N, C-alpha and C positions, 0 to 999 in steps of 0.2 A: 796362769789365771787361767779357769774354768768357765768357759762361755754356757750362761746359764737363759738366754734372750729366748724364749719361747720353747722355752721345757715350763711345763707344770709338775706342780708338786702331787705326789700322790700318797699323801697322809697330811696334815694339820692338827696340829695342839695351840693351845692357848698359848706360847711364848715362841714355837717354831714352826716351821714347813718341811719338809722330809718331800728328797728328788732326788730319782737314781741320778749317779754321774754318766755324763756321757760321755764321758771318757774310760769310764769301766762299768758298765753294768751292773758288780760286785759289789757296786761300795754305795754305800746310801751319804745323800748332803742333808746335813739339819743346821740350816739357818734361821736365826731372828727375826721377826716377824718388824719389817720397816717403821721406824721409828718409836720401836716396844721398850728400849731403857731410856728414852727422852719422856716419853711416857709413864713411867714409873720410875724417873726424876720427879715428875712433877706433880703425881698422887698418892707417893708412899709415906704415910702415919711419920708423927715425929720424933718414935721409936727407931726410926731405923734408917733417919739424919743420918745417923754417925756412920754405917755401911760405906764400902765407896762403891759407883753404882754400878764399876765391875765385876762384884762378889753377886750383881743379882745378872748376868749373864749366863745364862744356863748352858752357852759353848763353853766356856771356860771352866763355870763348874764340873762338865763333862769332863772336861782336861784334867781336870784335880783328883775324881771320879775315877779315873785311869790314872792314877800317878801310884792310885795308895800303896800300902804296901802287903798288901795281901799277894797287888795281880805282878808281882816282882818274884812270883816262884817260878822257877822251871820247869815246874811237874805241866808235863802240857794239857792234863785234866781241869787248868784254872780258869781254862777258855770251851767248856763245854756247856757252860749253859748261859754263854756271856756272847755278844757279839760283839765282834774285834774289833779296835780303834787304829785307825792310823792318822790321826793330827789334827791338825787345823789345816786348811788350803781357802786360798781366795777364789772370792767367783763375784761373777758379775753382779751378782745381788747380795754381794758383804761377804764375809769369813762362815766359813762352813766348817766343823763339824766332819769329819768323815769316821764312818765306824761300818762295818760288813755287811752286806742287803741281806737278809736270809730270806732263802730261797724254798720253792717245792717245786721240780719238777719246772725251772723255769717264770713260775709265777711265786707271788712277794707271799711270804708265810701269812695264813690265819693270825690273827691275835687270841691272845688267851680268851678275853670279855666275849668278841665271837663266837668261839666254839661253845661256852658253858652255855651262851644266850641263848642257844642253835640246839643243843644237845644234853644241858646238863652237868653234871658232876660222876660223869661216867668214869666203871672202876678204870680202864686208859687215862684218862686222866689224873684219878688218885693217882694212881703209882707215880705219873711224870712229876707233879708235885712235890711226891715224896723223895722224887731225885734229887732235886731242885733245894728242898731240906735239907740233904744230906751232905752235899754238895757246899751249902751256906755254911754251915757246921761245921765241916773240913775245913774249911779252906777259908773261915773267917771275912768274907768278904761282906763288903760295909755294902749298905746299899741303902736308900730315901723309902718311901714306905713302895712295895711292892705292885703296884696298879695293873687289872687285869690286861688293858689297853697298851701297858707297856712290856707284856712279853708276848711270844711268839712263839711260835709251835713246829718248830723241825722236823719234818719227816726223817727215821733213821731205821731202814727195815718197816719190823713192826712198833718201834718205840716211838711215842711222841715226845721229844725233848725241847723243854720249856729254855727259849733263849730269852736273857732279859737286852732288851733294844735301848733303854732308856731308865733312869735313875739311878745311876750308880752314884755313891757319894754316902756321906755321914752327917744327919740331923742333927747331931751333937752339941752345940754350943763349945762347951770345954772337949778339946779332942783327944779322951781319953780313949776311946774305942780306936783310936784310929796307933794310937802307942801302945796300947797294952792290951793281952790276948784276954783276960779277967772279962774288963768291960766291954772288948769288942765280940765276947762270948752273949755278956747279957743283952747287949745290942742285937746283933744278930737272934738271938731265942725272939726281944719284943718284933721286930720287924717280921717273923715268921707269923707270930701270933696276930700280928697287924696285916697281912697277906690276906689269910683264914675269915676273918674277920671282916674286908671287901669281898672277898669272894661268895661268902655268904650271904650277904646284905645284896648283891648282887644279884644273888640265885632267888634270892626272896623278896623281886620286886623293887630293890632301892626305897625301902622305906624308912623314913626317922633317920639317922643320924648314923654311918657307918663304923665310925670308931666308938 
C-alpha cells in the first residue's frame, strides 16, 4: 500500500485528485474524491438507476479504456500520444489508477488548455494537433471528448507532443466502435471534430455552448 498521508495533490478535477507517487516520482496516482460514489448514488436521476455504481467509477472506466482493442497492438507508436498505464493500486486514500507522469525537465508538463490561453493557436501547436489527429485515425484509439485540460505537452527536441492523460474510453452506448473498425473510424472522426470545437470555444472566450 502507498502511504499518502501528508502528500498534497498537484491537480484536482471534478471526480479525482492527482498525486505524485512518493514511491516512484515518474507516476501519477489518480484517486476518487472521498464519498464521491455515495454522492452520485444519492443524486443520480432515475434513468441512471439501472447502472451499477461501479460504472460511475472513473478509475474502473479508465481501466476499461486502457484495455480497449486498439491498445493491444505491439506497435510502439501506439504510446506516442498516450500516458502509459500501470494498473490499480491501493493507497491510504483509496484505490488509485496509476499512470505515467508526463514531465519536462523535472516539471509537470503544461496542459494544452494553459498553452492555448497564454499563447493561442500557434503554428507549432497546430502541427502537434495534426500529429495527434493522424495518430488517432491511424490507430483508432477510442476516447471520450478530448478536453484541452486533459491533454499535456511533452517536449521532444523542437516538437511538442500532445499526450492524453485522461479521457480514454468510448461514449457510445452500443459497443460498435469497440468491435468494428468502420464504426471506430466514424467515432474517432467525431471526437476530432468535437476537440476542435472545444479548442475554438476556449479561444473565443467560452461564449455559449461549445458543443
